[in-house]
Structures are given as C-alpha cells and as structure tokens.
LUMMIFI-380377 format. One record per residue: x, y, z of N, C-alpha, C in turn. Coordinates in steps of 0.2 Angstrom, whole numbers. Layout:
// residues N
+-------+-------+-------+-------+-------+-------+-------+-------+-------+
:   n.X :   n.Y :   n.Z :  ca.X :  ca.Y :  ca.Z :   c.X :   c.Y :   c.Z :
+-------+-------+-------+-------+-------+-------+-------+-------+-------+
:     X :     Y :     Z :     X :     Y :     Z :     X :     Y :     Z :
...
+-------+-------+-------+-------+-------+-------+-------+-------+-------+
This chain:
// residues 264
+-------+-------+-------+-------+-------+-------+-------+-------+-------+
:   n.X :   n.Y :   n.Z :  ca.X :  ca.Y :  ca.Z :   c.X :   c.Y :   c.Z :
+-------+-------+-------+-------+-------+-------+-------+-------+-------+
:     4 :    -6 :     0 :     0 :     0 :     0 :     4 :     6 :     0 :
:     3 :    11 :    -5 :     7 :    17 :    -5 :     6 :    21 :     0 :
:    11 :    24 :     3 :    10 :    29 :     9 :     9 :    36 :     6 :
:     4 :    39 :     9 :     2 :    46 :     7 :     8 :    50 :     9 :
:     9 :    55 :     5 :    14 :    60 :     6 :    12 :    65 :    11 :
:    16 :    67 :    15 :    13 :    72 :    20 :    12 :    79 :    17 :
:     8 :    83 :    20 :     6 :    89 :    17 :    12 :    94 :    18 :
:    13 :    98 :    12 :    19 :   102 :    12 :    18 :   108 :    17 :
:    23 :   111 :    19 :    22 :   117 :    24 :    18 :   122 :    21 :
:    18 :   124 :    14 :    14 :   129 :    11 :     7 :   127 :    12 :
:     5 :   120 :    10 :    -2 :   118 :    11 :    -4 :   119 :    18 :
:     0 :   117 :    23 :    -3 :   118 :    29 :    -4 :   125 :    31 :
:     0 :   129 :    29 :     0 :   137 :    30 :    -7 :   139 :    27 :
:    -8 :   138 :    21 :   -14 :   140 :    17 :   -20 :   137 :    21 :
:   -20 :   131 :    23 :   -26 :   128 :    26 :   -27 :   131 :    33 :
:   -22 :   133 :    37 :   -23 :   136 :    43 :   -26 :   143 :    42 :
:   -24 :   147 :    37 :   -27 :   153 :    35 :   -35 :   152 :    33 :
:   -36 :   148 :    29 :   -43 :   146 :    27 :   -47 :   144 :    33 :
:   -45 :   140 :    37 :   -48 :   138 :    43 :   -50 :   144 :    48 :
:   -45 :   148 :    48 :   -46 :   154 :    53 :   -51 :   159 :    50 :
:   -51 :   160 :    43 :   -56 :   165 :    40 :   -63 :   162 :    40 :
:   -63 :   155 :    39 :   -70 :   152 :    40 :   -73 :   152 :    47 :
:   -68 :   151 :    52 :   -70 :   152 :    59 :   -73 :   159 :    61 :
:   -69 :   164 :    58 :   -71 :   171 :    59 :   -78 :   172 :    56 :
:   -80 :   169 :    51 :   -87 :   170 :    48 :   -92 :   167 :    52 :
:   -90 :   161 :    55 :   -95 :   158 :    60 :   -96 :   162 :    66 :
:   -91 :   165 :    69 :   -91 :   169 :    75 :   -95 :   175 :    73 :
:   -95 :   178 :    67 :   -99 :   184 :    65 :  -106 :   182 :    65 :
:  -108 :   176 :    62 :  -115 :   174 :    62 :  -118 :   173 :    69 :
:  -114 :   171 :    74 :  -116 :   170 :    81 :  -116 :   177 :    85 :
:  -112 :   182 :    84 :  -111 :   188 :    88 :  -113 :   194 :    84 :
:  -113 :   194 :    77 :  -115 :   199 :    73 :  -111 :   206 :    74 :
:  -114 :   211 :    76 :  -111 :   218 :    76 :  -108 :   219 :    83 :
:  -108 :   213 :    87 :  -105 :   214 :    94 :   -98 :   211 :    94 :
:   -95 :   210 :    87 :   -89 :   207 :    86 :   -85 :   211 :    81 :
:   -78 :   212 :    83 :   -74 :   215 :    78 :   -68 :   210 :    77 :
:   -66 :   207 :    71 :   -60 :   203 :    70 :   -54 :   207 :    71 :
:   -49 :   204 :    74 :   -42 :   207 :    75 :   -36 :   204 :    72 :
:   -31 :   207 :    71 :   -24 :   205 :    70 :   -24 :   201 :    63 :
:   -22 :   194 :    64 :   -20 :   190 :    58 :   -25 :   189 :    53 :
:   -32 :   188 :    56 :   -37 :   186 :    51 :   -39 :   192 :    47 :
:   -38 :   198 :    50 :   -39 :   204 :    46 :   -34 :   206 :    41 :
:   -28 :   205 :    43 :   -22 :   206 :    38 :   -22 :   201 :    32 :
:   -24 :   195 :    33 :   -25 :   190 :    28 :   -31 :   192 :    24 :
:   -37 :   193 :    27 :   -43 :   195 :    23 :   -42 :   201 :    18 :
:   -38 :   206 :    21 :   -37 :   212 :    17 :   -30 :   212 :    13 :
:   -27 :   206 :    13 :   -21 :   205 :     9 :   -16 :   209 :    10 :
:   -15 :   211 :    17 :    -9 :   215 :    19 :    -3 :   211 :    21 :
:    -4 :   205 :    21 :     2 :   201 :    23 :     2 :   195 :    18 :
:     8 :   192 :    17 :     9 :   186 :    12 :     5 :   180 :    15 :
:     3 :   176 :    10 :     0 :   169 :    13 :     5 :   165 :    17 :
:    11 :   166 :    16 :    16 :   162 :    20 :    16 :   163 :    27 :
:    12 :   169 :    29 :    11 :   170 :    36 :     5 :   166 :    39 :
:     7 :   161 :    42 :     1 :   156 :    44 :    -2 :   159 :    50 :
:    -8 :   156 :    52 :   -12 :   158 :    58 :   -13 :   152 :    63 :
:   -12 :   153 :    69 :   -12 :   148 :    74 :   -19 :   148 :    78 :
:   -22 :   154 :    78 :   -28 :   155 :    81 :   -32 :   161 :    78 :
:   -38 :   163 :    81 :   -42 :   168 :    79 :   -43 :   173 :    85 :
:   -42 :   179 :    83 :   -43 :   184 :    89 :   -49 :   189 :    87 :
:   -53 :   190 :    92 :   -59 :   194 :    90 :   -60 :   199 :    97 :
:   -63 :   205 :    96 :   -65 :   209 :   101 :   -72 :   209 :   102 :
:   -75 :   209 :   108 :   -82 :   209 :   109 :   -84 :   214 :   113 :
:   -91 :   216 :   113 :   -93 :   222 :   117 :   -94 :   219 :   124 :
:   -97 :   213 :   125 :   -98 :   211 :   131 :   -96 :   204 :   132 :
:   -91 :   203 :   136 :   -87 :   196 :   136 :   -92 :   191 :   139 :
:   -96 :   193 :   144 :  -100 :   188 :   147 :  -106 :   186 :   142 :
:  -109 :   191 :   139 :  -114 :   189 :   134 :  -111 :   185 :   128 :
:  -105 :   186 :   126 :  -102 :   182 :   121 :  -101 :   175 :   123 :
:   -99 :   174 :   130 :   -97 :   168 :   133 :  -104 :   164 :   133 :
:  -109 :   167 :   134 :  -116 :   163 :   134 :  -117 :   160 :   127 :
:  -117 :   165 :   122 :  -118 :   163 :   116 :  -113 :   157 :   113 :
:  -107 :   158 :   114 :  -102 :   153 :   112 :  -103 :   146 :   115 :
:  -104 :   147 :   122 :  -105 :   140 :   126 :  -111 :   136 :   123 :
:  -117 :   140 :   121 :  -122 :   136 :   118 :  -121 :   134 :   111 :
:  -116 :   137 :   108 :  -115 :   135 :   101 :  -109 :   129 :   101 :
:  -107 :   127 :   107 :  -102 :   121 :   107 :   -95 :   123 :   108 :
:   -94 :   130 :   109 :   -87 :   132 :   110 :   -85 :   130 :   117 :
:   -79 :   127 :   118 :   -76 :   125 :   124 :   -71 :   130 :   127 :
:   -72 :   133 :   133 :   -68 :   137 :   136 :   -62 :   133 :   139 :
:   -56 :   136 :   137 :   -49 :   133 :   139 :   -47 :   137 :   145 :
:   -42 :   134 :   149 :   -39 :   138 :   155 :   -35 :   144 :   152 :
:   -36 :   149 :   155 :   -32 :   155 :   152 :   -30 :   160 :   158 :
:   -24 :   163 :   158 :   -22 :   167 :   163 :   -22 :   175 :   161 :
:   -24 :   176 :   155 :   -25 :   183 :   152 :   -31 :   186 :   155 :
:   -29 :   192 :   158 :   -35 :   196 :   161 :   -40 :   199 :   156 :
:   -38 :   200 :   150 :   -42 :   203 :   145 :   -45 :   199 :   140 :
:   -44 :   192 :   140 :   -46 :   188 :   135 :   -48 :   181 :   137 :
:   -53 :   178 :   134 :   -54 :   171 :   136 :   -53 :   166 :   130 :
:   -50 :   161 :   131 :   -48 :   156 :   125 :   -53 :   150 :   125 :
:   -55 :   149 :   119 :   -60 :   144 :   117 :   -57 :   139 :   112 :
:   -60 :   133 :   112 :   -59 :   129 :   106 :   -66 :   128 :   102 :
:   -66 :   130 :    96 :   -72 :   130 :    92 :   -74 :   122 :    91 :
:   -80 :   121 :    89 :   -83 :   114 :    87 :   -78 :   112 :    81 :
:   -75 :   116 :    77 :   -71 :   114 :    71 :   -64 :   113 :    73 :
:   -62 :   114 :    80 :   -56 :   113 :    82 :   -51 :   119 :    82 :
:   -53 :   125 :    80 :   -49 :   131 :    80 :   -49 :   135 :    86 :
:   -43 :   137 :    88 :   -42 :   141 :    94 :   -44 :   148 :    93 :
:   -49 :   150 :    98 :   -52 :   157 :    97 :   -50 :   161 :   104 :
:   -47 :   167 :   103 :   -46 :   171 :   109 :   -51 :   177 :   108 :
:   -55 :   177 :   113 :   -61 :   182 :   113 :   -59 :   188 :   118 :
:   -57 :   194 :   116 :   -55 :   199 :   120 :   -60 :   204 :   122 :
:   -60 :   206 :   128 :   -64 :   211 :   131 :   -61 :   218 :   130 :
:   -54 :   218 :   130 :   -50 :   224 :   129 :   -44 :   222 :   125 :
:   -41 :   227 :   123 :   -35 :   226 :   118 :   -28 :   225 :   122 :
:   -28 :   229 :   128 :   -22 :   229 :   132 :   -23 :   228 :   139 :
:   -19 :   224 :   143 :   -21 :   223 :   150 :   -18 :   228 :   155 :
:   -14 :   232 :   152 :   -11 :   237 :   157 :   -13 :   244 :   155 :
:   -11 :   249 :   158 :   -13 :   256 :   157 :    -8 :   260 :   153 :
:    -4 :   257 :   149 :     1 :   261 :   145 :    -2 :   265 :   139 :
:    -7 :   262 :   136 :   -10 :   265 :   130 :   -18 :   267 :   132 :
:   -21 :   271 :   128 :   -28 :   273 :   129 :   -32 :   270 :   123 :
:   -31 :   265 :   120 :   -35 :   262 :   115 :   -40 :   257 :   118 :
:   -46 :   260 :   119 :   -51 :   257 :   123 :   -56 :   253 :   118 :
:   -59 :   248 :   120 :   -63 :   244 :   116 :   -69 :   248 :   114 :
:   -72 :   252 :   119 :   -77 :   256 :   118 :   -76 :   261 :   112 :
:   -70 :   264 :   112 :   -68 :   268 :   106 :   -67 :   265 :   100 :
:   -65 :   259 :   100 :   -64 :   255 :    94 :   -71 :   253 :    91 :
:   -75 :   251 :    95 :   -82 :   250 :    92 :   -86 :   256 :    90 :
:   -84 :   261 :    93 :   -88 :   268 :    90 :   -85 :   270 :    84 :
:   -79 :   268 :    82 :   -76 :   270 :    76 :   -76 :   265 :    70 :
:   -79 :   259 :    72 :   -79 :   253 :    68 :   -84 :   254 :    62 :
:   -84 :   251 :    57 :   -88 :   252 :    51 :   -91 :   245 :    49 :
:   -96 :   244 :    45 :   -98 :   238 :    42 :   -92 :   234 :    39 :
:   -92 :   228 :    40 :   -86 :   224 :    37 :   -87 :   224 :    29 :
:   -81 :   224 :    26 :   -81 :   224 :    19 :   -78 :   217 :    16 :
:   -73 :   215 :    19 :   -70 :   208 :    17 :   -72 :   203 :    22 :
:   -74 :   204 :    28 :   -76 :   200 :    33 :   -83 :   202 :    36 :
:   -87 :   197 :    38 :   -93 :   199 :    41 :   -92 :   202 :    48 :
:   -98 :   205 :    50 :   -97 :   208 :    57 :   -95 :   216 :    56 :
:   -92 :   218 :    61 :   -89 :   225 :    60 :   -82 :   225 :    58 :
:   -79 :   230 :    55 :   -72 :   231 :    53 :   -69 :   236 :    57 :
:   -63 :   235 :    59 :   -59 :   240 :    63 :   -57 :   246 :    59 :
:   -58 :   252 :    61 :   -55 :   258 :    58 :   -47 :   257 :    57 :
:   -45 :   259 :    51 :   -38 :   258 :    49 :   -33 :   261 :    54 :
:   -35 :   266 :    57 :   -31 :   269 :    62 :   -30 :   265 :    68 :
:   -36 :   262 :    70 :   -36 :   257 :    76 :   -32 :   251 :    74 :
:   -33 :   248 :    68 :   -29 :   242 :    66 :   -21 :   243 :    67 :
:   -19 :   249 :    65 :   -12 :   251 :    65 :   -10 :   251 :    73 :
:   -14 :   255 :    77 :   -13 :   256 :    84 :   -13 :   249 :    87 :
:   -17 :   245 :    86 :   -17 :   238 :    89 :   -11 :   234 :    88 :
:    -9 :   234 :    81 :    -3 :   230 :    79 :     3 :   233 :    82 :
:     3 :   240 :    82 :     9 :   243 :    85 :    10 :   242 :    93 :
:     4 :   242 :    96 :     4 :   241 :   104 :     6 :   234 :   105 :
:     3 :   229 :   101 :     5 :   222 :   102 :    12 :   221 :   101 :
:    15 :   224 :    96 :    23 :   223 :    95 :    27 :   226 :   101 :
:    25 :   231 :   103 :    28 :   234 :   109 :    27 :   229 :   115 :
:    21 :   226 :   116 :    20 :   221 :   121 :    25 :   215 :   121 :
:    25 :   213 :   114 :    29 :   207 :   113 :    36 :   207 :   113 :
:    39 :   213 :   110 :    46 :   213 :   109 :    49 :   220 :   109 :
:    46 :   224 :   105 :    49 :   231 :   104 :    56 :   231 :   101 :
:    58 :   226 :    97 :    64 :   226 :    94 :    63 :   225 :    86 :
:    68 :   226 :    82 :    68 :   225 :    75 :    67 :   218 :    73 :
:    61 :   215 :    74 :    60 :   208 :    72 :    55 :   208 :    66 :
:    52 :   202 :    64 :    48 :   201 :    59 :    41 :   205 :    60 :
:    39 :   205 :    66 :    32 :   208 :    68 :    33 :   216 :    67 :
:    39 :   218 :    69 :    40 :   225 :    69 :    40 :   227 :    61 :
:    43 :   223 :    57 :    43 :   225 :    50 :    36 :   224 :    47 :
:    32 :   219 :    50 :    25 :   218 :    47 :    21 :   225 :    49 :
:    22 :   227 :    55 :    18 :   234 :    57 :    20 :   239 :    52 :
:    27 :   240 :    50 :    29 :   245 :    46 :    26 :   244 :    39 :
:    26 :   238 :    37 :    23 :   236 :    30 :    16 :   238 :    30 :
:    12 :   237 :    35 :     5 :   238 :    35 :     4 :   246 :    35 :
:     8 :   250 :    38 :     8 :   257 :    38 :     9 :   259 :    31 :
:    14 :   257 :    28 :    16 :   259 :    21 :    10 :   257 :    16 :
:     7 :   252 :    17 :     2 :   250 :    12 :    -4 :   254 :    13 :
:    -6 :   255 :    20 :   -12 :   259 :    21 :   -11 :   267 :    20 :
:    -6 :   269 :    21 :    -5 :   277 :    20 :    -3 :   278 :    12 :
:    -2 :   272 :     8 :    -1 :   273 :     1 :    -8 :   273 :    -2 :
:   -13 :   271 :     1 :   -20 :   271 :    -1 :   -24 :   276 :     2 :
:   -29 :   275 :     6 :   -34 :   280 :     8 :   -32 :   283 :    15 :
:   -27 :   281 :    19 :   -26 :   283 :    26 :   -20 :   289 :    25 :
:   -22 :   295 :    27 :   -18 :   300 :    27 :   -13 :   300 :    33 :
:    -6 :   301 :    32 :    -1 :   300 :    37 :    -3 :   305 :    43 :
:    -5 :   311 :    42 :    -7 :   315 :    47 :   -13 :   313 :    51 :
:   -18 :   310 :    48 :   -23 :   307 :    52 :   -21 :   301 :    56 :
:   -17 :   297 :    54 :   -14 :   291 :    57 :   -10 :   294 :    63 :
:    -6 :   299 :    62 :    -1 :   302 :    67 :    -5 :   305 :    73 :
:   -11 :   309 :    71 :   -15 :   312 :    76 :   -18 :   306 :    80 :
:   -21 :   301 :    77 :   -24 :   296 :    81 :   -19 :   292 :    86 :
:   -13 :   290 :    83 :    -8 :   287 :    87 :    -6 :   291 :    93 :
:    -5 :   298 :    92 :    -4 :   302 :    98 :   -10 :   302 :   103 :
:   -16 :   302 :   100 :   -22 :   303 :   104 :   -23 :   297 :   109 :
:   -21 :   291 :   106 :   -21 :   285 :   110 :   -15 :   283 :   114 :
:   -10 :   287 :   114 :    -4 :   286 :   118 :     1 :   282 :   115 :
:     2 :   282 :   108 :     6 :   278 :   105 :    12 :   281 :   101 :
:    12 :   288 :   102 :    17 :   292 :    98 :    24 :   289 :    99 :
:    26 :   288 :   105 :    33 :   286 :   107 :    34 :   279 :   104 :
:    29 :   274 :   104 :    29 :   268 :   101 :    31 :   268 :    94 :
:    28 :   273 :    90 :    29 :   274 :    83 :    36 :   277 :    82 :
:    38 :   281 :    86 :    45 :   284 :    85 :    50 :   279 :    86 :
:    49 :   274 :    91 :    53 :   269 :    92 :    54 :   264 :    86 :
:    48 :   262 :    84 :    48 :   258 :    78 :    52 :   261 :    72 :
:    51 :   267 :    71 :    55 :   271 :    65 :    62 :   271 :    67 :
:    64 :   271 :    73 :    71 :   271 :    75 :    75 :   264 :    74 :
:    71 :   259 :    76 :    74 :   252 :    76 :    74 :   249 :    69 :
:    70 :   251 :    64 :    70 :   248 :    58 :    74 :   251 :    53 :
:    77 :   247 :    48 :    82 :   250 :    44 :    80 :   249 :    36 :
:    74 :   246 :    35 :    71 :   246 :    28 :    70 :   252 :    25 :
:    73 :   254 :    19 :    72 :   261 :    16 :    65 :   262 :    15 :
:    61 :   257 :    12 :    54 :   258 :    10 :    50 :   260 :    16 :
:    51 :   255 :    21 :    47 :   256 :    28 :    49 :   263 :    31 :
:    55 :   264 :    31 :    58 :   270 :    34 :    54 :   277 :    31 :
:    54 :   277 :    25 :    50 :   283 :    21 :    43 :   284 :    24 :
:    39 :   278 :    24 :    32 :   279 :    26 :    32 :   280 :    33 :
:    36 :   277 :    37 :    36 :   278 :    44 :    38 :   286 :    46 :
:    43 :   288 :    43 :    45 :   295 :    44 :    40 :   300 :    42 :
:    36 :   299 :    37 :    31 :   303 :    35 :    25 :   304 :    41 :
:    24 :   298 :    44 :    19 :   298 :    49 :    22 :   301 :    55 :
:    28 :   299 :    57 :    32 :   302 :    63 :    32 :   310 :    63 :
:    33 :   312 :    57 :    34 :   320 :    56 :    28 :   323 :    57 :
:    22 :   320 :    57 :    16 :   323 :    59 :    14 :   322 :    66 :
:    18 :   319 :    70 :    16 :   318 :    77 :    17 :   324 :    81 :
:    13 :   326 :    86 :    14 :   332 :    90 :    21 :   331 :    94 :
:    23 :   337 :    96 :    30 :   337 :    99 :    29 :   334 :   106 :
:    35 :   331 :   108 :    35 :   327 :   114 :    42 :   328 :   117 :
:    43 :   332 :   121 :    50 :   334 :   124 :    53 :   328 :   128 :
:    49 :   324 :   131 :    52 :   318 :   135 :    53 :   312 :   131 :
:    51 :   312 :   124 :    52 :   307 :   120 :    59 :   304 :   119 :
:    64 :   309 :   118 :    71 :   306 :   117 :    73 :   302 :   123 :
:    72 :   304 :   129 :    74 :   301 :   135 :    71 :   294 :   135 :
:    64 :   293 :   134 :    60 :   287 :   134 :    63 :   282 :   128 :
:    65 :   285 :   123 :    67 :   281 :   117 :    74 :   278 :   118 :
:    78 :   282 :   122 :    85 :   280 :   124 :    84 :   274 :   128 :
:    79 :   274 :   133 :    78 :   268 :   138 :    76 :   262 :   134 :
:    71 :   263 :   129 :    68 :   258 :   125 :    73 :   255 :   121 :
:    77 :   259 :   118 :    82 :   256 :   113 :    88 :   252 :   117 :
:    89 :   254 :   123 :    95 :   251 :   126 :    92 :   245 :   130 :
:    86 :   245 :   132 :    84 :   239 :   137 :    78 :   235 :   134 :
:    75 :   237 :   128 :    70 :   232 :   125 :    74 :   226 :   123 :
:    71 :   220 :   123 :    64 :   218 :   125 :    63 :   217 :   132 :
:    67 :   220 :   137 :    65 :   219 :   144 :    59 :   223 :   146 :
:    56 :   221 :   151 :    49 :   225 :   153 :    51 :   232 :   154 :
:    56 :   234 :   157 :    57 :   242 :   158 :    58 :   245 :   151 :
:    62 :   242 :   146 :    62 :   245 :   140 :    56 :   246 :   136 :
:    51 :   241 :   136 :    45 :   241 :   133 :    40 :   246 :   136 :
:    40 :   246 :   143 :    36 :   250 :   146 :    38 :   258 :   146 :
:    44 :   259 :   144 :    46 :   266 :   143 :    42 :   269 :   137 :
:    39 :   265 :   133 :    36 :   267 :   127 :    28 :   269 :   128 :
:    26 :   269 :   134 :    19 :   272 :   135 :    18 :   279 :   134 :
:    12 :   281 :   135 :    11 :   288 :   133 :    15 :   293 :   137 :
:    16 :   292 :   143 :    20 :   296 :   147 :    24 :   292 :   152 :
:    30 :   294 :   154 :    34 :   290 :   159 :    30 :   289 :   165 :
:    26 :   293 :   168 :    22 :   292 :   174 :    17 :   287 :   172 :
:    13 :   287 :   166 :     8 :   282 :   165 :    12 :   275 :   164 :
:    18 :   275 :   161 :    22 :   269 :   160 :    24 :   266 :   166 :
:    26 :   270 :   171 :    28 :   268 :   178 :    22 :   264 :   181 :
:    17 :   267 :   181 :    11 :   265 :   184 :     9 :   258 :   181 :
:     9 :   258 :   175 :     8 :   251 :   171 :    13 :   246 :   173 :
:    19 :   248 :   173 :    24 :   243 :   175 :    23 :   240 :   182 :
:    21 :   244 :   187 :    19 :   242 :   194 :    13 :   238 :   194 :
:     8 :   239 :   190 :     2 :   235 :   190 :     4 :   228 :   187 :
:     8 :   228 :   181 :    10 :   222 :   178 :    14 :   218 :   183 :
:    18 :   221 :   187 :    22 :   217 :   192 :    18 :   214 :   197 :
:    13 :   218 :   200 :     8 :   216 :   205 :     4 :   210 :   202 :
:     2 :   211 :   196 :    -2 :   205 :   193 :     2 :   199 :   192 :
:     8 :   199 :   190 :    12 :   193 :   189 :    13 :   190 :   196 :
:    14 :   194 :   201 :    15 :   192 :   208 :     9 :   188 :   210 :
:     3 :   191 :   209 :    -3 :   188 :   211 :    -4 :   181 :   208 :
:    -2 :   181 :   201 :    -3 :   174 :   198 :     2 :   169 :   200 :
:     8 :   171 :   202 :    13 :   166 :   205 :    11 :   163 :   211 :
:     7 :   167 :   215 :     5 :   164 :   222 :    -1 :   160 :   221 :
:    -5 :   160 :   215 :   -11 :   155 :   215 :    -9 :   148 :   216 :
:   -13 :   144 :   219 :   -12 :   137 :   220 :   -12 :   134 :   213 :
:    -8 :   129 :   212 :    -7 :   125 :   206 :   -10 :   118 :   206 :
+-------+-------+-------+-------+-------+-------+-------+-------+-------+
C-alpha cells in the first residue's frame, strides 16, 4: 500500500489561514455587530500580509465578554484555561483556537479602549461583522509589537509594512499620526521608526512620525527603550508618558506576583 505523502508546509499554512477565516465568519454569524475581528485574520482578509504568514488562532474583540461567553457556550465552544486578564480562550466545534478579547491591552500604557474601537468601527467589507478603523488596526498592531518585543523583528517589519500600504491608499499620514498620539502611541511609533532599517518602511514611517505632536520627553524614553528592550522596563518606557508607563509597570508586576501565588 502506497504511503500518502505528508502535506507540504505551504499547504498547511494555506489551510490554517482558510480555517481561521472560515471560523471568523462563523463567529460573526453568532455575535453579529458585537464582534470585531483582530490581527492576523484581518491582515489576511485584506491581503496586507503574504499567505506564507500562517495563523495559529483567531482573535476577536467583543462588546460584552459575558454575553459572548453565553452565546459561544451554547454553540459548542469549549472554554480553555487562560491566565490573560483581557481575553478568554476557546476551542471551536471545528477545532480552531479562538481568543475572545474584552479589551486590547491589559495594562494602562495606552488609551486604545474597546469602547472607542467599536464607536469608530464600520460595516465589514471583506469579513462579516464590524471592521476595525484603519487607524485602530495600526494602533493595535503597534501596541502588540511593543508588548511582545519592541525590537527590530519580523512583527515590527510587518507593522511598518501595513503602515506603508495603508498610507499609500486611503489613510492620510497626518490622520494616522494624530490618532496614534491621541491613544498614547506616539513614542511607540517613534521607536519603531528608529529600530527599523528598511528604506521603504523608513520613508512611510517617517512621514507619519513627522506629523506627530511634539513630545519633549520622547528622546529620553526612546533611549531607555532602545537600550533595554525587550526587557519589561524597555517596553514600558514606550507608554504615553513616563508616569503612565511607571504605573503600568507596577500594575503588571503586581499582577504577575498575584498569579505566581495562585495554587497550582
């Protein structure tokens, strides 16, 4: 009997993207306008990233996490153990891992609120449900990069690529800069522009950075971030203000301490 050849990496990647997109549509049927798709599924649906970037889960933002939990539980979604304060993790009936967020960030470094994101959202164009405003899409990706690493890695380059593509189309650099400043991410954007070296990304980023409001304390914060990232101190220096960053760092430390004391 001839042995079946294993699926190629490319086939597995495409299959993971298709499964995630299909799962997002199922979630939209269940939750309707109380759901906004996030991150990878949005980037793939809008063709802002190459197909080679696979997906391991689906992320969505919901208006009411408890109401969403009731709907998903009735539909056969199984909640998994999670320690994230802003998201619940489920396994769907089709086996896809789904992270359901009630907020976008768990500390107070940034001011990108779920309420504001829903207020600015529009009817979905490539995915069902609501679609995130382009400015919020960039802000969320930027904040996630800061949380995860804040160094010149693949995800940082991905954020820069998305900014390049969106500002080349309908999103004006000044509008994006104003919004990032308004939600406390001006320093995060300045840091991204400093650590990346790609000429194409550099031009687009610098156009947006040039439109940011003045920030006299930014050079000091950026020196800390460049020297210490990806350590927590380096990443937290990129909050809206050093005071806000310090408070967020203290809260994060207290949260980790409380989790470590939980019985296992």
